[in-house]
C-alpha positions as CSV (number, residue, x, y, z in Angstrom):
1,X,157.9,148.2,22.0
2,X,154.6,149.6,21.1
3,X,152.8,148.7,17.6
4,X,150.5,151.1,16.5
5,X,149.0,151.9,12.8
6,X,150.1,155.2,10.7
7,X,146.4,156.5,11.1
8,X,146.5,156.2,14.7
9,X,150.0,158.4,14.7
10,X,148.9,160.9,12.7
11,X,146.0,161.3,14.5
12,X,147.6,161.2,17.8
13,X,151.4,161.8,17.1
14,X,151.8,163.8,20.2
15,X,151.1,161.5,22.6
16,X,153.6,158.8,20.3
17,X,156.1,161.6,20.1
18,X,155.9,161.1,24.4
19,X,155.8,157.4,23.8
20,X,159.1,156.9,21.8
21,X,161.1,158.9,24.4
22,X,160.3,155.6,26.3
23,X,160.0,152.8,24.5
24,X,160.3,151.9,20.4
25,X,156.4,152.8,18.6
26,X,156.3,151.1,15.7
27,X,154.0,152.2,13.1
28,X,152.4,150.0,10.7
29,X,151.5,150.4,7.2
30,X,148.2,147.8,5.7
31,X,149.6,145.6,8.8
32,X,153.6,145.6,8.1
33,X,156.0,147.5,10.1
34,X,157.0,150.5,8.2
35,X,158.6,153.0,10.5
36,X,160.0,152.5,14.3
37,X,160.0,156.1,16.1
38,X,162.5,156.4,18.7
39,X,164.0,159.7,21.1
40,X,166.3,161.3,19.7
41,X,169.1,159.9,22.6
42,X,168.3,156.4,21.7
43,X,168.9,157.0,17.5
44,X,172.8,158.6,19.0
45,X,173.3,155.6,21.5
46,X,172.2,153.4,17.9
47,X,174.3,155.4,16.0
48,X,177.1,155.0,17.9
49,X,177.4,151.3,17.9
50,X,177.7,151.6,14.3
51,X,180.2,149.6,12.5
52,X,182.8,150.3,9.4
53,X,182.9,147.5,7.2
54,X,185.9,146.3,4.9
55,X,186.9,144.0,2.6
56,X,189.8,141.7,3.5
57,X,191.6,142.9,-0.1
58,X,191.2,146.9,1.9
59,X,193.4,145.9,5.0
60,X,197.1,146.5,5.0
61,X,199.6,143.2,5.9
62,X,200.2,144.2,9.3
63,X,196.7,144.5,10.0
64,X,196.1,141.2,9.2
65,X,198.2,139.6,10.8
66,X,197.3,141.3,13.9
67,X,194.6,139.7,13.8
68,X,195.2,136.8,12.9
69,X,197.6,136.8,16.0
70,X,194.2,138.1,18.4
71,X,192.7,136.2,21.0
72,X,189.4,137.0,22.6
73,X,189.3,136.3,26.1
74,X,186.5,133.7,27.4
75,X,184.4,136.1,29.1
76,X,183.3,137.5,25.8
77,X,182.9,134.3,24.2
78,X,179.1,134.5,23.8
79,X,179.8,137.1,20.9
80,X,180.0,134.4,18.6
81,X,176.7,133.7,19.0
82,X,176.2,137.7,17.2
83,X,177.5,135.9,14.2
84,X,175.0,132.8,13.4
């Protein structure tokens, strides 16, 4: 990921718009990450990955039973690392 200052972005906005089509561009202010510029395609891909979060009290009894009885294939065991 390319990292640039806000001033550099302002001076060369077209250049970094083009760069964001290839990879994210991190824009910093006072040495801290402030924004990340990504392509519209990447933005929509990330939106599709968003998840709806519910509190367990919002689930129906049937849903809880289904969850309790579900089993994950061993080939997906690596996904447990995302919970850490």
